[in-house]
matplotlib code that plots the C-alpha trace (Angstrom):
import matplotlib.pyplot as plt

x = [-20.5, -23.8, -27.2, -30.3, -34.0, -36.0, -39.8, -41.6, -45.2, -46.4, -49.5, -52.3, -52.3, -48.6, -47.2, -46.4, -44.6, -42.6, -41.8, -40.4, -38.2, -37.0, -36.0, -33.3, -31.7, -31.5, -33.6, -37.3, -40.5, -44.1, -45.8, -49.3, -49.7, -48.6, -45.8, -46.1, -42.5, -39.4, -36.0, -33.0, -29.6, -26.1, -23.7, -20.2, -21.1, -23.7, -23.1, -24.2, -27.4, -28.1, -27.7, -30.0, -32.6, -32.6, -33.0, -35.9, -37.6, -37.3, -39.3, -42.7, -45.4, -43.2, -44.8, -42.5, -39.7, -38.4, -34.8, -33.6, -29.8, -28.7, -26.2, -24.5, -23.2, -21.7]
y = [-70.2, -71.6, -71.0, -71.2, -71.0, -69.6, -70.2, -67.8, -67.7, -64.3, -62.8, -62.3, -58.7, -58.1, -59.8, -56.7, -54.8, -57.8, -58.6, -55.1, -55.6, -59.0, -57.7, -55.7, -59.0, -60.8, -62.0, -62.3, -63.5, -63.4, -66.8, -68.3, -71.4, -72.7, -70.1, -66.4, -65.3, -67.1, -65.5, -66.8, -66.2, -66.7, -66.4, -67.5, -70.1, -71.8, -69.3, -66.5, -68.4, -68.8, -65.0, -64.2, -66.6, -65.1, -61.6, -62.8, -64.5, -61.3, -59.3, -58.4, -60.4, -63.4, -66.5, -69.4, -70.1, -73.3, -73.2, -75.4, -75.5, -76.3, -79.2, -78.5, -75.2, -76.5]
z = [63.0, 64.4, 62.9, 65.1, 64.4, 67.3, 67.1, 69.3, 70.7, 71.8, 73.5, 71.0, 69.7, 70.4, 67.3, 65.3, 68.1, 69.2, 65.6, 65.1, 68.2, 67.1, 63.7, 65.5, 66.8, 63.5, 60.6, 61.7, 60.0, 61.0, 60.9, 60.9, 62.9, 66.3, 66.5, 65.7, 64.9, 63.6, 64.3, 62.4, 64.1, 62.7, 65.6, 66.6, 69.2, 71.4, 74.2, 72.0, 71.2, 74.9, 75.3, 72.4, 73.5, 77.0, 75.6, 73.5, 76.5, 78.5, 76.0, 77.4, 75.6, 74.6, 76.1, 74.9, 72.6, 70.8, 69.6, 66.8, 66.0, 62.5, 62.8, 59.5, 60.8, 64.1]

ax = plt.figure().add_subplot(projection="3d")
ax.plot(x, y, z, "-o")
ax.set_aspect("equal")
plt.show()
């Protein structure tokens, strides 16, 4: 199992609608600060992380993502 933390910046004013969409992909949290939303994924391998990050980046209003992989789960 692999755990990934995906920090997401979105267009101002779209936080809530994107947050609702991201909650369907995994655990999601609204943030204050440089990033707007944190998505936590627990998946089987790095390929699945690539797929999920691509899905997130394709959501209208998502500007950037930063993915951090938890080494202890590799």
